[in-house]
C-alpha positions as CSV (number, residue, x, y, z in Angstrom):
1,X,-39.6,-50.8,52.7
2,X,-39.6,-50.9,48.9
3,X,-40.0,-47.1,48.7
4,X,-37.0,-46.6,51.0
5,X,-34.9,-49.1,49.0
6,X,-35.9,-47.4,45.8
7,X,-35.0,-44.0,47.1
8,X,-31.6,-45.3,48.3
9,X,-30.8,-46.8,44.9
10,X,-31.8,-43.6,43.2
11,X,-29.4,-41.6,45.5
12,X,-26.7,-44.2,45.0
13,X,-26.9,-44.1,41.2
14,X,-27.0,-40.3,41.2
15,X,-23.9,-40.2,43.3
16,X,-22.1,-42.7,41.1
17,X,-23.0,-40.7,38.0
18,X,-21.7,-37.5,39.6
19,X,-18.4,-39.3,40.2
20,X,-18.2,-40.6,36.7
21,X,-18.6,-44.2,37.7
22,X,-21.6,-44.8,35.5
23,X,-20.4,-42.6,32.7
24,X,-18.9,-44.0,29.6
25,X,-15.2,-43.0,29.1
26,X,-14.8,-40.6,26.3
27,X,-12.2,-38.4,24.5
28,X,-13.2,-35.0,23.1
29,X,-10.8,-33.1,20.8
30,X,-11.3,-29.4,20.6
31,X,-8.8,-27.8,18.2
32,X,-8.2,-26.5,14.7
33,X,-7.4,-28.1,11.3
34,X,-4.2,-29.7,12.5
35,X,-6.3,-32.2,14.5
36,X,-9.3,-32.6,12.0
37,X,-10.2,-36.1,10.8
38,X,-10.2,-35.5,7.0
39,X,-11.4,-39.0,6.1
40,X,-14.6,-39.1,4.1
41,X,-14.6,-35.3,3.7
42,X,-14.7,-33.7,0.2
43,X,-11.6,-31.7,-0.8
44,X,-12.6,-28.3,-1.9
45,X,-9.1,-27.4,-3.0
46,X,-9.0,-30.2,-5.6
47,X,-12.4,-30.6,-7.3
48,X,-12.9,-34.2,-8.3
49,X,-10.3,-35.5,-5.9
50,X,-11.2,-38.6,-3.9
51,X,-10.1,-37.0,-0.7
52,X,-7.3,-35.2,1.1
53,X,-4.6,-37.8,1.4
54,X,-1.8,-37.6,2.0
55,X,-2.8,-34.6,4.0
56,X,-4.3,-35.6,7.3
57,X,-4.8,-34.5,11.0
58,X,-3.4,-36.1,14.1
59,X,-7.0,-36.6,15.4
60,X,-7.4,-39.4,12.9
61,X,-4.7,-41.5,14.6
62,X,-5.9,-40.6,18.1
63,X,-9.3,-42.0,17.2
64,X,-7.9,-45.2,15.7
65,X,-5.8,-45.7,18.8
66,X,-8.8,-45.4,21.2
67,X,-10.1,-48.6,22.7
68,X,-13.4,-49.9,21.2
69,X,-15.5,-49.1,24.3
70,X,-14.3,-45.5,24.4
71,X,-16.5,-42.9,22.9
72,X,-14.5,-40.6,20.7
73,X,-15.6,-37.1,19.5
74,X,-13.3,-35.1,17.2
75,X,-14.8,-31.6,17.4
76,X,-11.7,-29.9,15.8
77,X,-12.8,-27.2,13.3
78,X,-10.6,-26.1,10.4
79,X,-9.7,-22.4,10.4
80,X,-10.9,-21.8,13.9
81,X,-9.1,-19.9,16.6
82,X,-10.0,-20.2,20.3
83,X,-12.1,-17.0,19.9
84,X,-14.0,-18.4,16.9
85,X,-14.6,-21.7,18.7
86,X,-16.2,-20.0,21.7
87,X,-18.3,-17.8,19.4
88,X,-19.4,-20.4,16.9
89,X,-19.0,-24.0,18.2
90,X,-18.8,-24.2,22.0
91,X,-22.6,-24.4,22.5
92,X,-22.9,-27.3,20.2
93,X,-19.9,-29.0,21.9
94,X,-21.2,-28.8,25.4
95,X,-23.2,-32.0,25.1
96,X,-19.9,-34.0,24.9
97,X,-18.5,-32.6,28.2
98,X,-19.5,-35.0,31.0
99,X,-18.1,-37.1,33.8
100,X,-15.7,-39.7,32.3
101,X,-14.7,-37.4,29.4
102,X,-11.2,-36.1,28.7
103,X,-10.9,-32.8,26.8
104,X,-7.8,-32.5,24.6
105,X,-7.6,-28.8,23.7
106,X,-5.1,-27.1,21.4
107,X,-5.2,-23.7,19.8
108,X,-2.8,-21.1,18.5
109,X,-2.3,-21.6,14.8
110,X,-5.2,-19.4,13.8
111,X,-5.1,-17.2,16.9
112,X,-1.7,-16.0,15.5
113,X,-2.8,-15.5,11.9
114,X,-3.7,-11.9,10.8
115,X,-6.1,-12.0,7.9
116,X,-9.3,-10.4,6.8
117,X,-10.9,-8.4,9.6
118,X,-9.0,-10.0,12.3
119,X,-11.9,-12.1,13.5
120,X,-9.7,-15.0,14.4
121,X,-6.9,-13.2,16.2
122,X,-6.3,-13.3,20.0
123,X,-3.5,-11.8,22.2
124,X,-1.4,-14.6,23.8
125,X,-1.1,-12.6,27.0
126,X,-4.8,-11.6,27.4
127,X,-7.6,-12.7,25.2
128,X,-6.1,-16.1,24.3
129,X,-6.2,-17.5,27.8
130,X,-9.6,-15.9,28.3
131,X,-11.2,-17.8,25.4
132,X,-9.4,-21.0,26.4
133,X,-10.8,-20.7,29.8
134,X,-14.4,-20.3,28.5
135,X,-14.0,-23.7,26.8
136,X,-12.3,-25.5,29.7
137,X,-14.7,-24.1,32.2
138,X,-17.6,-25.4,30.2
139,X,-16.0,-28.8,30.2
140,X,-15.0,-28.8,33.9
141,X,-18.5,-27.7,34.9
142,X,-19.9,-30.9,33.4
143,X,-17.2,-33.1,35.0
144,X,-14.7,-33.5,32.2
145,X,-10.9,-33.6,32.7
146,X,-8.6,-31.2,30.8
147,X,-5.4,-31.8,28.8
148,X,-3.8,-28.7,27.2
149,X,-1.7,-29.3,24.1
150,X,0.6,-26.5,22.9
151,X,0.2,-25.7,19.2
152,X,2.4,-27.6,16.8
153,X,4.9,-25.3,15.1
154,X,4.7,-24.0,11.5
155,X,7.4,-25.2,9.2
156,X,10.1,-22.5,9.3
157,X,13.8,-22.6,8.8
158,X,16.4,-20.2,10.1
159,X,20.1,-20.5,9.4
160,X,19.6,-24.0,8.1
161,X,17.8,-25.1,11.3
162,X,14.1,-25.7,12.1
163,X,13.0,-22.6,14.0
164,X,9.4,-21.6,14.3
165,X,9.1,-18.4,16.3
166,X,5.7,-17.4,15.0
167,X,3.8,-19.6,17.5
168,X,6.3,-19.4,20.3
169,X,4.1,-16.8,22.2
170,X,1.1,-19.0,22.0
171,X,3.0,-22.1,23.0
172,X,4.2,-20.2,26.1
173,X,0.7,-18.9,26.8
174,X,-0.6,-22.5,26.6
175,X,2.0,-23.6,29.1
176,X,1.1,-20.8,31.5
177,X,-2.6,-21.4,31.1
178,X,-2.2,-25.1,32.0
179,X,0.0,-24.2,35.0
180,X,-2.3,-21.5,36.3
181,X,-5.3,-23.8,36.1
182,X,-3.6,-27.0,37.2
183,X,-4.4,-28.8,34.0
184,X,-2.3,-31.6,32.5
185,X,0.0,-30.3,29.7
186,X,1.5,-31.9,26.6
187,X,4.1,-29.6,25.1
188,X,3.8,-30.6,21.5
189,X,5.5,-27.4,20.3
190,X,8.6,-28.3,22.2
191,X,8.4,-32.0,21.3
192,X,8.3,-31.3,17.6
193,X,11.0,-28.5,17.8
194,X,13.3,-31.0,19.5
195,X,12.5,-33.8,17.1
196,X,13.3,-31.7,14.0
197,X,16.3,-29.9,15.5
198,X,19.1,-31.6,13.6
199,X,17.0,-33.0,10.8
200,X,17.6,-32.0,7.2
201,X,15.1,-29.5,5.7
202,X,13.9,-31.9,3.0
203,X,13.1,-34.5,5.6
204,X,11.3,-32.1,7.9
205,X,9.1,-31.0,5.0
206,X,8.0,-34.6,4.4
207,X,6.0,-34.3,7.6
208,X,4.1,-31.3,6.4
209,X,1.8,-30.9,3.4
210,X,4.4,-30.0,0.8
211,X,3.3,-31.8,-2.4
212,X,4.8,-31.4,-5.8
213,X,2.4,-31.0,-8.8
214,X,1.4,-34.5,-10.1
215,X,3.0,-36.2,-7.1
216,X,-0.4,-37.3,-5.6
217,X,-3.7,-37.8,-7.4
218,X,-5.7,-35.8,-4.8
219,X,-3.4,-32.8,-5.3
220,X,-2.8,-32.6,-9.1
221,X,-1.5,-29.0,-8.7
222,X,0.5,-29.7,-5.6
223,X,0.4,-27.9,-2.3
224,X,3.0,-25.9,-0.4
225,X,1.6,-25.8,3.2
226,X,3.8,-25.0,6.2
227,X,1.0,-25.7,8.7
228,X,-0.9,-28.9,7.9
229,X,0.5,-32.4,8.1
230,X,1.2,-35.1,5.7
231,X,0.0,-38.6,6.7
232,X,3.5,-39.3,8.0
233,X,3.4,-36.1,10.0
234,X,0.0,-36.9,11.6
235,X,1.4,-40.3,12.7
236,X,4.4,-38.7,14.2
237,X,2.4,-36.0,16.1
238,X,0.0,-38.6,17.5
239,X,2.9,-40.8,18.5
240,X,4.5,-38.0,20.5
241,X,1.2,-37.0,22.1
242,X,0.5,-40.7,23.0
243,X,4.0,-41.1,24.4
244,X,3.5,-38.2,26.8
245,X,0.0,-39.5,27.8
246,X,1.5,-42.9,28.7
247,X,4.3,-41.2,30.6
248,X,2.4,-38.6,32.6
249,X,-1.4,-39.2,32.4
250,X,-1.9,-42.9,33.3
251,X,-5.7,-42.5,33.7
252,X,-6.0,-41.2,30.2
253,X,-3.6,-43.8,28.8
254,X,-6.0,-46.5,29.8
255,X,-8.4,-45.3,27.1
256,X,-5.9,-46.1,24.3
257,X,-4.2,-49.1,22.9
258,X,-0.7,-49.7,24.2
């Protein structure tokens, strides 16, 4: 009798685990430097600096917003494209994909950048979705849920208006990738484009890492960076992502503070 009961309980727990019932809820960010948590990291661009502030990544605020019983894994890698992530980081990241996990994936900034030998570059119509699928398939295979986030736009102005066309093909490719695979989508590219549409240039730049020499102790020589975010920018980006999660992905919203 005991052996039968033991076998039944083993099967029950196995079934519950496969459904995610016994798995701790978790959030995994797979992205590039726009989502990196820069806290407690040395700043190689300013030797002797205490850190990166006021430059930061939106993943910092996502982590701070997660409930205390939610496991949070920020696996964003600075300088990585979807291609580089598959080639260099995916195997190490597989352990975080499991039932109860939500994968927030966003690439495009480095996929679009032509530098060096082109090791980072992908084609938005072909290789970009192929590499994205390698990552999401690994997550799905282990029971994780997928949320695709379109890349945030570079700072670019045209005729006095915010207009980033550099990443538009990768934003569209991300939308198509999410639709083709029935993944949840957060269109950060469009959200930021709309948010900045009628804003003065000087105000838009305050959300990016544009620092004047001597303005901040960690950046004595300043920084003119149209991609990375200031602390204010990271707060804004996370607030937009969080708003969309609350509106459209209620199961994921339960893992964050209201």
